[in-house]
C-alpha positions in Angstrom: 42.4 -1.7 36.2 43.7 -0.7 32.3 46.7 -0.2 30.5 48.1 0.4 27.1 49.1 -2.8 24.6 52.7 -1.8 24.8 52.9 -0.4 28.6 53.7 -2.2 31.5 51.6 0.1 34.2 48.0 -0.2 34.9 45.9 2.8 35.7 43.5 2.1 38.5 39.9 3.5 39.0 38.5 4.3 42.0 36.2 1.1 43.2 32.4 1.3 42.9 29.4 -0.1 44.7 27.1 -2.1 42.6 23.5 -1.2 43.0 21.4 -4.0 44.1 18.2 -2.4 43.1 19.7 -2.3 39.4 20.4 -6.2 39.6 23.9 -5.4 41.2 24.9 -3.4 38.1 27.2 -0.6 37.7 28.6 1.4 35.1 31.8 3.9 34.7 33.6 6.1 31.9 37.2 5.8 31.1 38.8 9.0 30.5 41.7 10.3 28.5 42.1 7.1 26.3 44.6 7.4 23.2 43.0 6.8 19.7 43.5 4.0 17.2 45.1 1.9 20.4 44.6 -1.5 22.1 44.1 -1.2 25.9 43.9 -3.8 28.3 41.6 -4.1 31.3 41.0 -6.1 34.5 38.1 -5.8 36.3 38.7 -6.7 40.3 35.5 -7.3 42.4 34.3 -8.9 45.7 32.8 -7.7 49.0 34.9 -5.6 49.8 38.4 -4.2 48.5 40.0 -5.7 51.8 38.4 -8.9 51.0 38.9 -12.1 48.3 39.3 -10.5 44.9 38.4 -12.1 41.6 39.2 -10.9 38.4 37.9 -11.1 34.8 40.5 -9.5 32.5 40.0 -8.4 28.6 41.0 -5.8 25.8 39.1 -3.3 23.6 40.5 -1.1 20.7 39.6 2.6 20.6 38.3 4.5 17.7 41.2 6.0 15.4 41.1 10.1 15.3 38.4 11.5 13.2 41.3 12.4 10.4 43.1 9.1 10.2 42.6 7.0 7.4 42.8 3.5 8.3 40.8 0.2 7.8 38.0 -0.4 9.8 35.5 -3.4 10.5 32.6 -4.1 12.3 30.2 -7.1 12.7 26.5 -7.1 13.6 23.9 -9.2 14.7 20.3 -9.2 15.5 17.6 -11.6 17.1 19.0 -14.0 20.1 16.4 -16.4 21.2 17.5 -18.4 24.6 15.8 -21.7 23.1 17.2 -21.0 19.5 20.9 -21.3 20.6 22.9 -23.5 18.7 26.0 -24.2 20.7 26.7 -25.5 24.4 28.8 -22.0 24.9 25.6 -20.3 23.6 25.5 -19.0 19.8 28.1 -20.4 17.4 28.5 -16.9 15.6 30.2 -15.4 18.5 33.4 -17.6 18.0 32.9 -16.7 14.2 33.0 -13.2 14.7 35.9 -13.6 17.2 38.0 -15.5 15.1 37.9 -12.1 12.2 38.8 -9.6 15.1 36.4 -6.9 14.5 37.4 -3.5 15.7 33.8 -3.1 17.4 30.3 -5.0 17.3 26.9 -3.9 17.1 23.9 -5.9 18.6 20.6 -4.2 16.9 18.5 -5.4 19.5 16.0 -8.4 20.2 18.7 -9.5 22.6 16.1 -11.5 24.6 12.4 -11.9 24.5 10.6 -10.8 27.8 7.3 -11.9 26.1 8.5 -15.3 25.8 10.4 -15.8 29.3 10.3 -12.6 31.8 7.0 -11.5 32.8 8.4 -9.8 36.1 11.5 -7.7 36.6 13.3 -10.2 38.7 12.8 -12.9 35.8 13.6 -10.2 33.4 17.0 -9.6 35.2 17.6 -13.2 35.6 16.9 -13.8 32.0 20.1 -11.1 31.3 22.1 -13.1 33.6 21.4 -16.3 31.7 22.8 -14.9 28.2 25.5 -13.1 29.2 26.9 -16.1 31.8 27.3 -18.1 28.4 31.2 -18.9 27.8 30.6 -17.8 24.3 29.2 -14.5 24.8 31.6 -13.7 28.0 34.4 -14.6 26.0 33.6 -12.7 23.3 32.8 -9.2 25.2 35.1 -9.4 27.3 37.5 -9.0 24.1 35.4 -6.9 21.6 34.1 -3.3 22.1 30.2 -3.6 21.6 27.5 -1.3 21.2 24.1 -2.3 22.1 20.5 -1.1 20.8 17.0 -2.5 21.6 14.1 -3.8 19.7 10.8 -4.5 20.6 11.0 -7.8 22.4 14.3 -6.4 25.0 11.7 -3.6 25.7 8.9 -5.3 26.5 6.7 -7.0 23.9 6.2 -8.1 20.1 5.6 -4.8 18.2 5.5 -2.6 21.4 4.9 1.1 21.7 4.7 3.4 25.2 1.1 4.0 25.3 0.5 0.0 24.4 -1.9 -1.9 26.9 -0.9 -5.6 27.1 -2.3 -8.0 29.7 -0.1 -10.7 28.3 3.0 -9.4 30.4 1.4 -9.6 33.6 2.9 -7.0 36.3 5.7 -6.3 34.1 5.3 -2.9 32.5 6.4 -1.0 29.2 8.3 1.6 31.7 10.3 -1.0 33.8 11.3 -2.5 30.6 13.0 1.0 29.6 14.6 0.9 33.2 16.3 -2.4 32.7 18.1 -1.8 29.2 20.4 0.9 30.2 21.4 -0.8 33.6 22.4 -4.1 31.7 24.3 -2.6 28.9 26.8 0.5 28.8 24.5 3.2 27.2 25.9 6.5 27.9 23.0 9.6 28.4 20.5 8.7 25.6 19.6 5.7 23.8 20.4 7.1 20.3 24.2 8.5 19.7 26.8 8.8 16.7 29.9 7.4 16.9 33.0 8.3 14.5 35.5 5.8 13.3 38.0 7.3 11.5 38.2 9.8 8.5 36.0 6.9 6.7 33.2 6.1 9.0 30.5 7.7 10.8 27.8 5.3 12.5 24.4 6.5 13.6 22.8 3.9 16.4 18.9 5.2 17.0 16.1 4.2 19.1 12.7 3.0 17.9 10.7 2.4 21.0 10.8 4.9 23.1 9.5 7.8 21.1 7.2 6.3 19.0 3.4 6.9 17.8 1.1 3.6 18.3 1.5 1.0 15.3 -2.5 1.6 14.8 -2.6 5.2 14.5 -3.5 6.4 10.9 -0.6 7.1 8.9 0.5 10.7 8.5 2.9 13.8 9.3 2.5 13.4 12.9 3.0 9.6 12.9 6.4 8.7 13.9 8.9 5.7 15.1 11.8 8.2 16.0 9.9 11.1 17.6 10.8 15.2 16.4 13.9 15.5 18.4 15.7 12.4 17.7 14.6 13.0 13.8 16.1 16.7 14.2 19.3 15.2 16.2 19.8 12.9 13.2 19.4 14.9 10.2 21.7 17.7 11.6 24.5 15.4 12.7 24.7 13.7 9.3 24.7 17.1 7.5 27.3 18.2 9.8 29.7 15.2 9.5 32.4 14.6 6.8 33.0 11.3 7.2 33.9 9.3 3.7 30.9 6.9 5.0 27.9 7.3 7.1 26.0 4.4 8.1 22.8 4.3 9.7 22.4 1.6 11.8 18.5 1.0 12.6 16.9 -2.0 14.8 13.8 -2.3 12.2 14.1 -2.0 8.6 13.9 1.2 6.3 14.2 -0.1 3.1 13.0 -3.9 3.7 11.1 -5.4 1.7 9.1 -6.6 4.6 5.6 -8.5 5.1 2.7 -7.0 3.8 0.9 -7.7 7.3 3.7 -5.9 9.2 2.8 -2.4 10.5 6.0 -1.8 13.1 8.8 -0.3 10.8 9.5 2.3 8.2 9.6 -0.2 5.4 6.1 -1.2 6.4 2.6 1.0 4.8 1.8 1.7 8.6 4.4 4.1 8.3 5.1 5.0 4.8 4.8 9.3 5.4 7.9 9.2 7.9 9.8 6.0 5.8 9.5 8.1 2.6 10.9 11.2 4.2 13.9 9.3 5.9 14.6 7.4 2.4 14.6 10.7 0.6 17.1 12.4 3.0 19.2 9.3 3.1 19.3 8.9 -0.7 20.5 12.9 -0.8 23.3 12.0 1.5 26.6 11.2 -0.3 28.0 7.3 0.6 24.9 6.8 3.0 23.7 3.3 3.9 21.3 1.4 6.1 22.5 -1.6 8.4 19.3 -3.1 9.7 18.3 -5.7 12.4 14.5 -7.2 13.1 14.4 -9.2 10.4 14.9 -13.1 10.9 16.7 -13.2 7.2 19.8 -12.0 5.6 19.1 -9.5 2.4 20.9 -6.9 0.8 18.0 -4.6 -1.0 18.4 -1.4 -2.7 14.7 0.8 -2.4 13.3 0.8 -6.3 12.0 4.4 -5.5 15.1 6.5 -3.9 17.8 4.0 -4.2 19.0 3.5 -0.5 20.6 0.5 0.2 20.3 -2.1 3.1 21.9 -4.8 4.8 19.8 -6.5 7.2 22.0 -9.1 9.1 19.8 -12.2 9.8 19.3 -13.6 13.4 22.2 -15.2 15.3 21.0 -18.8 14.5 19.4 -21.0 11.8 16.9 -21.9 14.5 15.8 -18.1 14.5 15.3 -17.7 11.1 12.3 -17.6 9.0 9.5 -15.2 8.1 10.4 -15.0 4.1 11.1 -18.1 1.8 14.3 -18.0 -0.6 12.0 -18.2 -3.5 10.4 -14.9 -2.8 13.0 -12.7 -4.3 11.8 -9.5 -5.2 13.3 -6.8 -7.6 14.6 -5.0 -4.8 16.8 -7.9 -3.7 20.4 -8.1 -4.3 21.0 -11.0 -2.0 18.6 -13.1 -0.1 19.0 -15.8 2.7 16.6 -17.0 4.9 19.5 -18.3 7.3 21.2 -17.5 10.7 24.6 -15.6 10.6 25.9 -12.2 11.0 27.0 -9.2 9.1 30.5 -7.6 8.8 31.1 -4.2 7.2 34.6 -3.2 6.2 35.9 0.4 5.4 39.2 0.3 3.3 41.4 1.8 0.6 41.3 0.2 -3.0 43.2 1.8 -5.7 43.5 5.1 -4.0 39.6 5.0 -3.0 37.6 4.3 0.1 34.9 1.5 -0.4 32.6 0.0 1.8 32.2 -3.9 2.1 29.2 -5.5 3.5 29.9 -9.3 4.3 27.4 -12.1 5.0 28.4 -14.9 6.9 26.5 -18.4 8.3 26.7 -19.4 11.6 29.9 -21.5 11.1 31.9 -18.2 9.4 31.3 -19.4 6.1 31.3 -16.1 3.8 27.7 -16.3 1.9 27.5 -13.2 0.2 30.0 -10.0 -0.7 28.7 -6.3 -1.6 30.6 -3.6 -2.3 29.6 0.2 -1.7 30.8 3.2 -2.9 32.0 5.9 -5.5 31.6 5.1 -8.7 
């Protein structure tokens, strides 16, 4: 059931059966929603429509129309390992993000870690249940619209690619990991997509595991993370967009800097050819910026060659932070902090101009850094 915030009348969807072969999940679309409106939603469930029913209620806001000028704010996280939770309700940041009342939320991946805790399909599904039955996450997601992306650990194993061979995962395969993800989170037809949020903001959520070459292949024009079809879609839709700000949200870094021993992302030498091409394309666009996950530290960096700016959200808890040191400040860094927390991105008007503001927060909700991105 769902209704507009100022309406007393609920609209009712048809009953749907959950799929026992897909961890008892189901998904459905709500059609005909009005832009920039708050809706209340209630999900009723039970053994049958005529039996004893339980109800879970929440709310969400829809995106403004593409010609609407109004402020938009969203939050971004990455890397939440179950052993590294820091609250009885799961993770502190979910309550802190909810206080900010974001228009939407993006999880950039590593939502859970199969290679630590789930070596079978049943265990993988159980781990999704375990994390998303925690009160902090449950309360957050029933009140904040959310987009989910996957990375290596919630696909299969560390730095995974489709043809990778790993005896470490037992009977659990890469393909099974691909099948589980869109069952567990609402996704649509593809795991890459673009969404418009008003006149000033359009985001691109990309897929970094399904189409990639092997990490240990020689670098060159044919080596890819995104695949040719996704890359063509990305460039075309970016060039077609008239949004003031265009934000690429990537599960892995595009700018970095990253550690020299890594070879899994566009900031690494292993994918330097495609990385340079991508950074050159982004730099040629007006007011385009990158937000990334995967790295276990917060940063703002600017590519020394092309001038592309990237915001790294950092992991969801301090216990999960690491992999860099605060005294290793490189010329690309505008902000660096090896800490858990989250990133907020706000688009608003100041003195008649649209600006984009990236803000990093600690796990306790304390503002740690503010960075302005926009026209000179």
